[in-house]
N, C-alpha and C positions, 0 to 999 in steps of 0.2 A: 844855345841853352834851350830855347823854346822849340816845342815840337811843331812840325809842319802843320799847315791848316787841314790838309787831307787826313792827318793822323789824328789830330786832336779835335778839330771841329769846335762846336759851341756847346755849353752845358744844357742838360735836360733836353736833348733832342734838337737843339737849335743847330743851324749851320748856314753857311754862306751858299747862296743858290748858284748853279752853274752859270747863268747868265750874269750874275754879279760878280763871280770870280773870274770869268774870262775878259769882262770889260772893266775890271777895276783900275787898270792903269790909265785908260783914257775917259772914264765916266765919273771922275770924283765929283764934278759939280752936279751932275744928274742924281747921284747918290746923295748928295747933301740936300738937293731940292725935294727928293722923293722920301729919304728917310728921316734926316734931322728935323726937318719941319713939321713932321708928325709927332715927334716927342715934345712933352711939355718942357718948359724951361726948368722947372724943379721937378726932379725925379724921386721916387721913393724906391728904395731897394731893400728887399728882404733876403739877407744873407744868412742861411743856416738858422733862422729863427731871430736873428738881430736886425732891427730896422735902422736903415740909414736914410737920410734926407740930404741930397746934395744938388748941385747944379748940373745940368747936361753937359756943359762945357768942362766940367771937371772930369767925369768919367770917360770923356774922349780927347783928353789933353795929350795923351801918348798914342802917337799914330802907329797902326798896324797892331795895337794891342788887341787882346780879346774883347775888352769892353768898348773900345773904338769901333770895332767891327760890328758888335751887338747894336750900338746905339747911333751908328751912322749908316750902315749899309743894310739894315733890316728895318722892316716896319714894326711898331709896337704890337701888332697883332701877332707877330711870328715869335715873340718872346714869352716864355712862360711866366705866369702870374700867380700870386696866392689869392686866398678868398677875398681879400680886401682890394684887389686890383694892383697891387704892388709887384715890381719885377723881382722875379725870384732867382736866386742863384744857391745852388746846393754845395756851398763851400762853408769853410770855418768862419763863423760870424764874428768871433772875438779878433782873429787875425786880420780880418778885412779892414779893421780901422787904420791899420798901418798902411795898408794898400792904399786906401783912400787919402791918408795924409800924404803919401808919396805922390799921388796924382795931383795933389793941390799945389804943390811948390817944387815937385821933383827933387826933394831932399829927403834924406834918410835920418830919421831922430828916433832913437829907441830908448826905453828907460834903462837906468842902470841895472846890471845883473839880469838882463833879459834873457830867459831859458829857452825862448822858442825859435831862436835863429834858423835852426835847419828847417822846422816847419813853415817859417815865413818865406823862407828861400823856395820852398816847394810851391807855396801859394803864388809867388812872383813868377815862377816857371809857368804855372797853370794859366794865370792871367797874361802871360807873354810879355813879360816887363824886363827884358834882358839886363838893362843897366841896373835896376833895383836888385836882381838875382846876383850879378857880378859883385855888388857892394857887399851884399850879405855873405858871399862866399869868402870874399876877402876878410871881413870882420870875423868870421868863424876861424879862418886860418891864424889870425893874429890872437884870438882867444884861446886857441889850442896849443900855442907854443909854449905857455909856461907850464902846462900838464907834461909836455914832451921833455922839456928841460929839467923838470923837478919832479922825479918819478914819484916821490911820496906826496906830491900836490901841496907842498908847503915851502916856506923859506925859513930855514932854520940856522943859516950861518951868522956868526957873530958880526961879521961885516957884510953888508948887502953887496952882491955882485955887481959889476959895472952895468949899469942900465937895467939891471934885473934880468938880462937876457930876453926881454920881450920882443925887440925888434932886430937885434943885431945877428941872431944866430938862426940857422937853418933848423927845421924840426929833425928830430932823430929819425924819425921814420921815413923821411924824404929821400933817402939815398945819400951815399957819400960823395958822388961825383959832381964836380964843376961848381959847387955851392960853397959859400962862405962857412966856416966852422964856428962853433961856439967859442973857440979860444981865440979867433981872429975876427972880431967884429968889424963891420963895415964902417967907415968913418961918416957915412951918410945915413946909416940905418936909423939914427935917433930922430931924423927929420921926418915929419908927416908929408909925404910927396902929395903934389897938387892932384886933386881928384880921388886920392886913396881913402881908405876907411879911416873914420876919425875914431880917436881912442876915447873910451868912456872915462868919466872922472875916476873910477877905481884904477884906471891904468895909465893916468896921466903922469908924465916924467917932468921932473924940474929941470931946468937948463944947466944947473951947476953940477950936482953929484949924482944925477940920475936916479934920486930917489923919490918914491911916491909920496904925496902929500896926504894928511889925513889927521885924525884924531885918536888920542888913546886917554882913557880916564882911569885913574888910580884911586881906589876906595880902600878905607880900613875902618875898623871899629876899635875904640879904645875905651877904657874905663879908669877911674881912679876914686879913691876914698878919702874923704876929709872928714875929721872928728867933728863932733857937735860944737865943740868950743873953738874949733879951727886953731888950736894952739900947737899941733903937731904938723910936721910937714905932710903934704899930700902923698898918699901911697899909690904910685902908678902901677898899672898891671901891664904886662907885656902884650904887645900888639899880637893878636891871635893869627890874623891873615890879612895880606894885602891882595885885593881883587883887582883884576885887569879887564877893561871893558873896551871893545873896539874891533877893528877889522882883525881877523886872524892873521892875515899875512903880515900886517904891521906889527902885531904883538909878538909873533915868532921872530921876526927880524930884530927887535929891540932886545927882547929878554932871552931867546934862544932856549937852552937847556934848562934854564931856571925857570921856565914857564910850566906850570902844572896843568895839563889838560885832561886829568883823569874824569872830570865831570862833563866834558864836552869833546869826547874823542871824535877824530876823523872829521872834524869841522873844515868845509871847503874854504880856501885861502881868501875868497872874495866875499865871504859872509861875515856877519858881525856876531859877536858873542858877548855876553856878560857873565860867563861861568868860569873863566880862567883865574887862577890865583898863582902867586909867587911861591917859590920853594923857600925863600928867605923872608924875614920879618924885619928888615931895616928899610925904612922909608928913604933915607939917604941914598941908599944902594940903587933903589929903583930910580931915583932921581938922577944919579949919575949915569946910569945906562940911557935914559931918555935924552939927557944932554949931550952925551957922545953920539947919539943918533941924529942929532939935529932938531930935537923937539924943544920948545919953549913952553912954560906954563902960561895958560890962557885965561883960567879962571879956577876959583876954588869955592866950595860952600861946605858948611858943617852944621849939623844939628845936634843937639844935647838934650838929655832927660836926666832927672834926679830921682832917686828913691831912697828910702831909709830902711837900714836893717840893724836889727838889735845886736849889741855887742855881747860877746860871750862873757858870762859871768857879771854883768852889770846892767843897770837900767839905761845907761847912755846909748844914744843911738848915733850911728854914722851916716853920712850922706854918701851915697855911692852914685858917682855921675858916669854916665855912659854917652858916648858920642860916636856919630858916624861922619866921616870927612871925605870928600872927593875932590880931587885935583885934575883938571882937564889940561892936557898937553896937546899942542898942535904943531904940525910941521908944514910949512907952506910950500 
């Protein structure tokens, strides 16, 4: 995946000298004595305007990588520096933090819903880190499969498909020969193979039903009127709207076609929203759907306010109570 040294070279005009290149196989100790000893133990890097301070042993932790050659087989005077004497690399300063994290412990840990996997893979290829580039390519392939299996980018079925089709089916665009089809899942597809890409929390599967864990919050506003003397029964008003907050894929999985998305159309499945509401006004119906999908109530909260409104045709006043209540459901 990495380009050859002759084709790529070093950034900003740096390069391996012919003498170092021809004798690299048998002069490792000499290079260490001549190059490494000239660098300070703590090095400062200016990567695209972002300053990083790290140990020299960190940047040379992966042998034959670009940084390893820069800081082991070259002299400090041969590397470009900025106005403050920091070693300069003309690359993406934001993404370099993940390159540096990988060099520290050789593990790939990315935030949830990380949108820059393709660009980070390009940076890994530039810095000649083939293992990191391979892991990123595998993670991108896993993340691309839901979009291939669900053309509308959503999960709207009343019952979730087995294991949601994330790992057991081949992508539609990958050709039809020799691979397992979506209708014939592999018995070992749900397992995370050793050394393979780790699933993010949003793609984690439970062991029983193959359904993703997460939270859904149900909210509604209600109001009722009580007479000043409190002699008559309270007059309840109809619940106007039941709102749904949570991850788009989970909300569509539970409520399907009863979910009104008009205020937040085309929301990606892995994004959160607080703008959905249900097409029906019965809390019990929403609770039944959540229970059937394996959710349980984890918490609830309610707030209320009171206002007075004059009665028509009389001096008496009624108390008008309004409240907002939220129920939090979770599925482990």
